[in-house]
N, C-alpha and C positions, 0 to 999 in steps of 0.2 A: 390218600396217595401212598406210595411206597415208602419204605424205611431203608435207610442205609446205615450199615455198621462196618467198622474196620478194625481188624485185630492184627497187632504185630506179633508174629509167631516166633520171632528171633532170627538172627543171622540174615536180616534183610529179606525175609519171606513174610508176605502180608496176605491176609484173607479178607476179602471184601464181599459183603452180602447186600444185595438189593432185593428186598422182598416186596412183592405186589400181588395181591390175590386176583387181580384181573388177568394176569397171564395164565396160560394153561400149559406152558412148556417151561423147561429149565435150561438155561444157557450157562455153560461152564467154560471159562477161558483161563488160560495160563499165559501171562505176558512176561517176557524176559526183557528187562530194561538195562541197556549198557550204554556207555559213552560212544557217540558216533565218531569213529576213527577211520582214517584212510586205510590203515593196514589190516583192519578187521571187518570193515563194512561188507565187502563182497561175500566173504565166507559165512558170516553170521546171517546175512539176508537169504542165503541159499538153504540154510538148515531147515526152516519150516517146510519148504517145498519137498524135502526128502523125508523128514520125520513123519509127516502127516499120512504117508502112503500105507505103511504096514509096520508090524512089530515082530518080535521074535516069536510070539504066540500065533500071529497071523501073517506069516511071511509072504503069502500070496495076496496080491492087491484085490483080485476078484473075490476071494474068500473073505477078505477084510470088509469089503463093501456089502457082501451078502449078510455078514454078521450085523452091520449097522442097519441094514434094511429090516432085519428081523427084530430090531429094537424099535419097532413102530416108526420106521423111517428116520431114525437118528442120522445126523450127518456131522462130519468133521470139516472144519475150515482152517485156514492158515493165512499168514501174511506178515508184512513188515511195514512199519510206519516211522516217520521222523517227527519228533516232538522237541522243538528247541534244539539243544545239543545232544539229545538222546536218540538212540536207535531202539525201537521197540519191536520185538519179534513175538508172534503169538500163534498158539494153537487153541482151537475152541471146539466145543461140541454142543449140540442141541438135541433134546428129545422131549417127549411128553412127560408130564409129571406122573409119579407112581400112582396117584389116585385114579388115573384114567386108563390104567393097564388092566389086562385080564388077570384076575386073581392077585392083584396088588403086586405085580412083578416089580422088583427094585431096579428099574432101568437107570435111575439117576446115579446110584452107586456103581452100576456097571459101566456107564459112560465115563464116570470119573476114573475108573480103573483102566478103561481104554486109553484115555489121555495119559495116564501114568505110564502105561506100557509103551506108548509112542515116544514119550520123552526119555524114559530110562532105558528101554530095551529095544532099540532098532535092530534089525537084522545086520549082523556083522560077518564079514568074510576075512579070515586071518586077522581079526581084530580091527578091521576097517569097514566103513560104510561101503556099500556096493559100488564099485567103480563104474559099471555100466550105467547104473541109475544116476550117479553123479554127473556123468557126461551128458545124459539126456536132459537133466534139469538145468545144467549150464547152458545148453543150447536154447532151451525154452526161455530162460532168464534173459539171455542176450537178445533173443527175438522180441521179447516184451519191451526191453529197453530201447531197441531200435524202432519199435512201433510207435514210441512216443513222438517221433518226428511227424507222424500223421496227424497228431493233434497239436496244431501250431499254437493254440492258446495256452495249453498246459506247458508246451515246450518253452514258450517265451517267458512264462513265469519262472520256470525252473532255471533257465539260463540267466535271468536277471538276478536271481538269488545267488547263483554260483559266482556271478561277477561281483556283486556287492559284498558277499561273505567269502571271498577268495582265501582269506587268512583266518577263517573261523570255521569250527566244526559244522555249523549249520549250512555252510556252502557245499558240503559233500553230498554226493548222491546216497540215498538210503540203501541202494543195492550195489554200490560200487560202479566201476566203469566196465565196459565190455572187455577190455584188456585184462583187468583184474579177475573178472569172472572166468575168462578163458584159461587163465593160468592156474586155476585151482585144481588140486588133486584130491583123490579120495582120502589120502592120509591127512592132508591139511584140513579137510572138512571134519574128519574124525577128531582131530586135535581141537578144532574150533568148538565142536559139540561138547567135549569134556570141559573146555575152558568156560563155555557159556554156563554150564551147570554149576561151576565153581564160583564164577565172578559176578554173574548178573544179579541185579535186584529182581525179585520175583513177586509179581502181583497176580494172585489167584482171585477170580471174581465169579460169584454165583449170582445169577439174576433170574428170578422166577417166582413161583408160588409155593414151592415145596419146602422140604426140610434140607437145610444145607449141611447137616451133620455128616451124611455119607461122603460128601465132597471133602470135608475136613479130614475124615479118617482115611479115605482112599487116595487122596491126592496131596493135601496140604501137609499132613504129618510125614509122609515119606520125603517130601522136599526139605523139611526141617532137619531130617536125620542125615542129610548129605554132609560130607566134609566140604565146607565152603569157605572161601575167602573173598567176600564181595568187594568190588571196587567202588569206593565212594566218588561221587562227582556231582556237579551242579548242572541241572538240565536247562535252566533258563539264565541267560546272560544277555546284557544289552549289546547291540552291535557297536562297532567302532565307526563313528560318523566320519565319512570322507570330507575333506575340505580342499578344493571345492567339490560339489556333488559329482559323483562318478557318472560319466556319459558313455554308453555302449551302443554301437550300431552293428547289427548283424544282418547280412544280406542273403536272401534265399529266393528261389523262384516262387514267390507268393503274389497273389492279387490283392490281398488285404493285409495291411500293416498291423502289427501288434505293438501297442505302446504300454509299457509297464513303468509306473512311478513308485518309488519306495520313499516313505517319510519315516524318520526316526521320531518316536513318540515320547521318549524319556519316561515311559511307564511300563513296569514289569509285573507280571503276575506273581503274587506272593509277596510283593514288596509295597505296591501302592494299590489303591482302590481303582480298578480298571473300569468300573461302571460308567463314569463320565466319558471316557474314551470310546467305549462301546456304543454309547448313545450318540456321540458325535459322528462316528463312522456310519451309523445307521441313517442319520440325517443327511450325511454327505453322499453316500452311495450304496446304502445297504438294502434298498427296497425300490419298487417301481414308483414310490412317491418321493424318492430322494432327489437332491439337487442335481447330481450328475445325470441321473436318468431323465429327469424332467427338462433340464435346461440344455445339457450338452447333446443328449440323444434325441429327445422329442422336439424341442423348440428349434434347435439349430441344425439338427440332422447331420451331426459331425461324426457319428460313430454308429456301429452296429450294436455294441454293448459298452457300458461304462459303469463300473462298480468299484466299491472299496471294501476292503476286509482288513481285520487286524490280526497280528500275530503277537500275542501277549507274552510269548516265551522268548522273543527277541526284541521286543519293543519296536515293532514295525507296523506301519499302516501302508497297505499296498493298494494302488489304483490300477485296474486293468481296463484296457480299451481296445476294441477292434476298429480300425480306421482305414478309409480309402487312402491310397498312397499319396495323393496330392493334397490331402486335408490334415496331415499329421500336425503341422505347426498350428493350424487353426484349432484343432482339437486340444492340443497341449495348452494353448492360451486360455481356452474356455475352461479347462479343468483347473488351471491355476486360479482363474477368476472365482470359481466356486469354493475352492479351498480358502481363498481370502474372504469370501462372504461368510464362511463359518467362523473365521477369526474375528470378524466384525460383529458377530451375533445376528446376522441377517437371516433369521429363520423365525417363522411365526409360531404362536402357541398351538395352532392346529397341526402344523408340521411336526412339532414336538409330540403332540398327542398321538398322531398317527405312527410315529416311530416307536413310541412306547408300546402301543397296542401290537405292532408288528413283532417286537421282541417278546412280549408276553406270550403271544400265540406260539412263537418258535419254541420257547421253553416249556410251555404246557404240552406241546406235541411230542416232547421227548418221551412221555409216558406211553406213546403209541407203539414203540418198538424197543425190545430188550437191548438191541445193539446200540441204539441212540442213548439210552439211559446209562448203559455201561460206559460208553465213551465219555459222557458228560462227567461222570465221577472219576474215572481212572485218569483222565487228562488233568484233573485238578490235583489228585493226590501226589503227583510227581513234584509239585512245587508249592502247594499250599494246603490249608485245611479245607476239605471239600464242603461245599454248600449245596443244599437241595435246590431244584429248579424254583421252588416258591421263594426261597431265600434270595436267589438271584433276582427274581422279579421284583421283590421288595426293594432291593438296592437300586435297581434301574428306575423304579417309580419315584425314588427319593432324590434322584439327580436333579440339580437345579440348572437354570439357564447359565448362570455365571460359571458353574463347574464345566459345562460343555464348552463355553467360550475359552476357558482356561486350557482345556485339553487341546482345542484347536490351535491355540497360540503356542503350544509347546512343539507343534510339528516343525520339523526341519527336513528340507528336501535332501535325501541321501543319494539317490541315483535315478537316472533316466535310462531305460533300456528300450531300444527300438528294433524290432524285426521287420525288415522292409524288403521290397522287391529289388532285384539286382540292377534294374535300370534307374532306380531312384537316386 
């Protein structure tokens, strides 16, 4: 299996290497980690959209893409994520390893140089990012934000988190609001770019089969030479538990209700062992063999889907369900019944065995894709010492029945969110 190494290069710049000879390409990512804040979220989230297009050396987007195509079909990707109370912005590139190029062409070093140019040297007009391009990306970002309304399942989860975490950074949108996006100017985006380079924690990651040295020289070293004042912050904090549990009902013209329950777990990544909680969630609603799927969906036919997932960065367990409008209360009661069954230890050894196998397979499959393996490690390094998939599997295999019951008994209902039809 692959090996993972992590080097602190100083000034909150880190170089992570995941080497696995089974890959034939190399993936290079640069992740900027900043506290998620209302006043900066929109500007920071828009930056990767703009920076990924072109650089001062390749000011034409078409020419930039032709250059990538000439590098054996290399590509550049971008995005923004929310992890706990952190906003994570990234640019990444992928290309074949140098061993598979004609005449040993050093495409890995060239790709690292391309990312460096995108980050450090975007095209500027009068010292600012291109105003026309900024307006275009603002429009696209707002369109994408509004398009979330078409996915009612994702919309319900997002709105439920916003309601529960209204006074918490985790409740903020990772891209800001449409009003905040619309108000941005090219000057504000330029200032945000300079501030990001100065204040962000930077995680560079090389995932592949080749030599990471060129990435260190072409990309990591220039980052460490910047004049920087990184902002320290904690990415994972427990939510404040409402008393009584928060209840939110939102009405829209929908034919299927979306029910979202949040439970506080009192378990936080980097502070406690999260393996028992993960195993408990898998037994409850993490697979087609779980209690929520078998009893609520299959036996009672009360929902179209019903699952649970954990957020170890905020100490939350979330149960999502799609329900007929007239069956909401029945579905809610059935879900509560299965949570109580977990608290009472009403699960068989066979169910425990199946849940363990399901998780083992999920962790072993991380090696099938560079993106999955990178995500596994980089999500950990924000809050704890990283562990290999095999180490995580060993922890899960060691979880006992009593530990699972204890994790279930820690659950406290924090909120109930319902997206329902206007006539309900």
